[in-house]
C-alpha positions in Angstrom: -58.8 38.5 142.8 -56.4 41.4 143.6 -53.3 39.1 142.8 -54.5 38.4 138.6 -54.7 42.3 138.3 -51.2 43.3 139.3 -49.7 46.6 137.5 -46.6 44.6 136.6 -48.1 42.0 134.9 -47.1 42.0 131.4 -50.2 40.0 130.8 -53.7 41.2 132.3 -56.5 38.6 131.0 -58.9 40.5 133.3 -58.2 43.7 131.9 -58.0 42.5 128.6 -61.6 40.6 128.7 -63.3 43.4 130.2 -61.7 45.6 127.0 -63.0 42.9 124.7 -66.1 42.6 126.1 -66.7 46.3 126.3 -65.9 46.1 122.7 -68.3 43.8 121.4 -65.6 41.0 121.1 -67.4 37.2 121.2 -70.6 38.6 122.3 -73.9 38.2 120.9 -75.0 40.9 118.1 -76.5 43.6 119.5 -76.4 42.6 123.3 -76.2 44.9 126.0 -73.9 44.1 128.9 -74.6 44.5 132.2 -72.3 44.4 134.8 -72.3 43.0 138.6 -70.1 42.6 141.0 -70.3 39.7 143.7 -68.5 39.3 147.3 -70.1 39.8 150.3 -73.0 40.4 148.3 -74.0 41.0 144.6 -74.3 44.6 143.4 -74.7 46.3 139.9 -71.4 48.2 138.7 -72.6 51.9 138.3 -68.8 53.4 137.7 -66.2 53.0 135.6 -65.4 49.1 134.5 -61.9 49.9 134.1 -61.5 49.8 137.8 -61.8 46.3 138.0 -58.5 45.2 136.3 -57.1 47.2 139.0 -55.8 45.5 142.1 -56.8 48.5 144.6 -60.9 47.8 144.1 -60.3 44.3 145.5 -58.4 44.9 148.5 -59.5 48.6 149.9 -62.4 47.7 151.8 -64.9 50.9 150.1 -63.6 50.4 147.0 -66.1 47.9 145.8 -70.1 47.9 145.8 -69.7 44.4 146.2 -67.5 43.7 149.3 -64.5 41.8 148.8 -64.0 39.4 151.8 -65.2 36.6 150.7 -66.8 35.0 147.2 -70.2 33.2 146.9 -70.3 32.0 143.8 -73.0 29.6 144.8 -75.3 33.0 145.3 -73.8 33.9 141.6 -75.4 30.8 140.0 -78.7 31.0 142.2 -79.3 34.4 140.6 -78.2 33.0 136.9 -80.9 30.7 136.8 -83.2 33.3 137.8 -82.5 35.1 133.7 -84.2 34.2 131.1 -83.1 30.6 129.4 -81.9 32.7 126.3 -79.5 35.2 128.1 -76.0 34.7 128.3 -73.5 35.1 131.6 -70.3 35.2 132.2 -68.7 34.5 135.9 -64.8 35.5 136.1 -63.9 33.9 139.3 -60.9 31.6 140.5 -63.7 29.0 141.5 -61.4 28.7 144.8 -64.1 26.2 146.1 -63.4 26.9 150.4 -66.0 25.3 152.3 -65.8 28.8 154.2 -67.3 30.6 151.3 -70.0 28.0 150.5 -73.2 27.1 151.9 -72.7 23.3 151.1 -70.1 21.3 149.8 -68.1 23.5 147.6 -68.1 21.6 144.8 -71.7 20.4 144.8 -72.8 24.2 145.8 -71.4 24.9 141.7 -72.1 21.5 140.3 -75.6 21.0 141.1 -77.1 24.3 140.0 -75.0 23.9 137.0 -76.1 20.7 136.1 -79.9 21.6 136.8 -79.3 24.8 134.1 -78.2 22.0 131.5 -81.2 20.2 132.3 -83.3 23.5 131.1 -81.4 23.7 128.0 -78.7 25.9 128.8 -75.4 24.7 127.6 -72.1 25.4 130.1 -68.8 26.0 129.5 -65.9 26.6 131.6 -62.6 28.3 130.0 -59.5 28.2 131.9 -56.7 30.9 131.7 -52.9 29.8 133.2 -52.4 33.7 134.8 -50.3 35.2 136.7 -50.4 36.1 140.4 -49.3 37.6 143.1 -50.6 37.5 146.5 -52.2 35.0 149.5 -54.5 32.4 149.5 -56.7 32.0 151.6 -58.4 28.8 153.7 -56.3 26.1 152.0 -57.3 22.8 154.0 -54.7 21.4 153.1 -52.5 23.8 155.5 -55.5 23.8 158.1 -57.3 26.6 156.8 -54.5 29.0 156.4 -53.0 31.3 153.7 -50.3 30.4 151.1 -48.1 33.2 149.6 -46.1 31.1 147.1 -48.2 31.3 143.7 -47.0 32.5 140.9 -49.4 31.4 138.3 -53.1 30.6 139.3 -55.9 29.2 137.1 -58.3 32.2 136.1 -62.1 30.9 135.0 -64.8 32.5 132.8 -67.7 30.3 133.6 -69.8 30.7 131.3 -73.9 29.5 130.8 -76.0 30.4 128.0 -77.1 29.6 124.3 -74.5 27.3 122.6 -74.3 29.4 119.8 -73.1 32.3 122.3 -70.3 30.6 124.0 -68.9 29.6 120.9 -69.0 32.9 119.9 -67.3 33.9 122.7 -64.7 31.3 122.6 -63.8 31.7 119.3 -63.9 35.7 120.0 -61.4 35.5 122.8 -59.3 33.2 120.8 -58.9 35.4 117.6 -59.0 38.6 119.3 -55.2 38.6 119.4 -54.4 39.0 123.3 -51.9 37.0 125.0 -53.9 35.3 127.4 -56.4 34.0 125.2 -54.1 32.6 122.6 -53.1 29.3 121.4 -52.9 27.0 123.9 -53.1 29.4 126.7 -57.2 29.3 126.9 -58.4 25.8 127.9 -62.2 25.1 127.4 -65.0 22.7 128.3 -68.2 22.7 126.8 -71.2 21.3 128.3 -74.0 20.7 125.5 -76.7 19.2 127.6 -79.7 18.5 125.1 -77.5 20.0 122.5 -79.2 18.8 119.1 -77.9 17.1 116.0 -74.4 18.1 114.3 -74.1 18.7 110.2 -71.4 16.8 108.4 -70.7 17.2 104.7 -72.4 14.5 102.3 -70.7 11.6 101.5 -68.7 11.1 97.7 -69.2 8.7 95.5 -67.2 6.0 94.6 -67.6 2.4 92.4 -70.1 2.2 89.4 -73.9 1.9 89.3 -74.1 5.1 91.2 -75.5 8.9 89.6 -76.5 12.3 90.7 -75.2 15.5 92.1 -74.4 16.1 95.8 -77.4 15.4 98.2 -79.4 13.4 95.5 -78.4 9.7 94.0 -79.7 7.2 91.9 -79.0 3.8 91.8 -79.7 0.9 89.9 -79.4 -2.7 92.5 -78.1 -4.7 89.8 -75.5 -2.8 88.2 -74.4 -1.5 92.2 -73.9 -5.4 92.7 -72.1 -6.5 89.5 -69.8 -3.5 89.6 -69.3 -3.6 93.3 -70.9 -0.2 93.9 -70.5 1.8 96.7 -71.5 5.2 98.5 -68.8 6.4 101.3 -67.9 8.9 103.4 -65.1 8.6 106.8 -66.6 10.9 109.2 -64.0 11.5 112.1 -65.3 12.1 115.5 -64.4 16.1 116.1 -65.5 16.9 112.4 -67.3 20.4 112.3 -67.8 20.0 116.7 -67.9 23.1 118.4 -65.0 24.4 119.9 -64.2 22.7 123.3 -66.9 20.3 123.2 -67.0 17.5 125.5 -68.1 14.1 123.4 -65.0 11.5 123.7 -66.7 7.6 124.0 -67.1 4.7 121.7 -68.1 5.4 118.6 -71.2 4.2 116.9 -73.5 4.6 114.4 -76.8 4.2 111.9 -79.2 5.4 109.5 -82.8 6.0 109.4 -84.5 5.3 106.1 -87.6 6.9 104.7 -89.9 5.9 101.8 -91.4 8.3 100.1 -95.2 7.5 99.8 -97.5 7.6 97.2 -98.8 10.9 98.6 -96.0 12.7 99.0 -95.2 12.4 102.3 -91.9 9.8 104.0 -92.9 6.6 105.7 -89.8 5.7 108.3 -88.7 2.1 108.0 -88.7 0.0 111.3 -85.0 -1.0 110.6 -82.0 1.4 110.0 -79.5 0.3 107.4 -76.5 -1.7 108.3 -74.0 1.0 106.9 -71.9 1.9 109.3 -68.1 0.1 109.8 -66.1 0.8 112.1 -62.5 2.6 111.3 -59.1 1.4 112.6 -58.2 4.5 114.3 -60.8 4.2 116.6 -61.6 7.9 116.2 -63.7 7.8 113.1 -66.1 6.0 111.6 -66.9 5.3 107.9 -70.5 5.2 106.2 -70.8 2.8 103.6 -74.3 2.2 101.5 -73.5 -1.0 99.1 -75.1 -3.3 97.5 -75.6 -5.7 100.5 -77.0 -2.8 102.4 -79.7 -2.4 99.8 -80.9 -5.9 99.9 -84.6 -5.8 100.6 -85.3 -2.6 100.0 -88.0 -2.1 97.2 -87.7 0.1 94.3 -88.8 3.4 95.0 -87.7 7.0 96.4 -85.5 7.0 100.0 -84.3 9.5 102.2 -81.9 8.8 104.5 -80.1 10.3 107.5 -77.0 8.9 108.8 -76.1 9.9 111.8 -73.0 8.8 114.4 -72.0 9.5 117.9 -71.0 7.9 121.2 -72.8 5.4 123.4 -71.5 7.4 126.4 -68.8 9.0 127.7 -65.5 8.0 128.6 -64.6 7.8 132.0 -62.2 10.2 132.7 -62.8 11.9 129.5 -60.0 12.9 127.2 -61.6 16.2 126.8 -61.8 17.5 130.4 -58.0 15.9 131.6 -57.2 19.7 131.7 -59.5 20.3 134.5 -58.4 17.5 136.0 -54.3 18.4 136.2 -55.7 21.6 137.4 -57.5 20.1 140.6 -56.4 20.4 144.1 -57.4 17.8 147.0 -58.8 19.2 149.9 -56.0 17.2 151.5 -53.3 18.7 149.5 -50.6 21.0 149.9 -50.1 23.7 147.4 -46.7 24.1 145.7 -44.8 27.1 144.9 -45.6 28.1 141.1 -48.5 27.4 139.8 -51.2 26.7 142.7 -54.4 24.4 140.8 -57.9 25.4 142.0 -59.5 23.6 144.6 -61.6 20.5 143.9 -61.9 21.2 140.4 -61.8 17.5 139.5 -65.3 16.8 141.5 -66.8 19.6 139.5 -65.9 18.2 136.3 -67.3 15.2 137.5 -70.4 16.3 138.3 -70.8 18.1 135.1 -69.7 15.3 133.0 -71.7 12.8 134.8 -74.8 15.5 133.7 -74.2 15.9 130.3 -74.0 12.3 129.5 -77.4 11.9 130.7 -79.3 14.4 129.1 -76.9 13.6 125.4 -78.6 10.0 126.3 -82.3 12.0 125.7 -82.1 13.9 123.0 -84.5 12.3 120.4 -84.5 12.2 116.5 -86.8 11.4 114.2 -90.2 12.0 113.2 -93.0 12.8 116.2 -89.6 11.2 118.5 -90.8 7.7 117.5 -87.0 7.5 116.8 -84.2 7.7 119.8 -80.7 8.3 119.4 -78.8 7.8 122.7 -75.7 9.0 121.8 -73.8 12.2 120.8 -72.7 14.3 119.3 -75.1 13.3 117.3 -73.6 14.2 114.0 -75.7 13.4 111.1 -75.6 13.8 107.0 -79.1 13.4 105.0 -79.6 12.7 101.2 -81.7 11.6 98.7 -81.5 7.8 97.3 -83.6 6.6 94.2 -83.5 2.8 94.0 -84.0 1.0 90.7 -84.3 -2.7 90.3 
């Protein structure tokens, strides 16, 4: 880490991050920060946190309370799993997955515990910054385990684990902070939601005849609707109102759940969804259309319609994680002068993608879990509909 905090650098992402977090930027309201360092061991930081934005604390044997000869990220993740599910943990690291510093295969040592945390209901975000660097990289497999001194830039990562809303707040806070390290395209994000819930999207707009009502409540005369070719429609883009960095891209699909209001005032879920989704030409959006053909067979009454869209599984490889693969160095590859990639990062991306995709397919939706929709991002809009014969 000493190579990331050289005093001659104009951009200092480590120092910027520590300052921003201390000032409450990107952190949950009323949160209490607890600082720990990790190296040969994990230890609390009781002194000045600013010292960890200077090279001495990483290069002098006695300057750090946690040691600085190794960096056991796998042990750190084991500690993270002991924290309450609702807590937020940030790990700042180069994620150099050197097998000499791991208890198992380096990619598995990170990917497996992170996948387990997704299963526990936590979200996982990888934030990557292309950071200036000056120093040696040790344990390079492509050089027979030797060191490399030709790097001028390297990826610096913030590995965040916690509630999805907290991770989004962190990303938005860093991007809006004004710090050059986190501005524009300098900050890459991959957010794995695991069992993340549905997303609300705007209500549809009315078009054509035979439709009246205010936003969220519509009355449809079936006869006029058919005669005037009226319809209720909305084009929904895949990324619409998604949280920044969310991994989602894949083949789009959609469905609608229809509930009929009973005489007792409750809602009865109909067995068949409405055939209301049309594939858009750009393959990145779907058109929701409620027309006369969709209403065929529905008796007069009051309905509650919940329209959902998402994608049936993640595309492989996924465009949203391309930057992780672009920044990945294979064990047999020799680093080149300039920007030096992170070791085996693509394998870590594969593990998280597979886990995220599997969990997204298990997100239930509907009354008492009676309906299950195996796709994400599970965007939805809901409105009330009164059908007249």
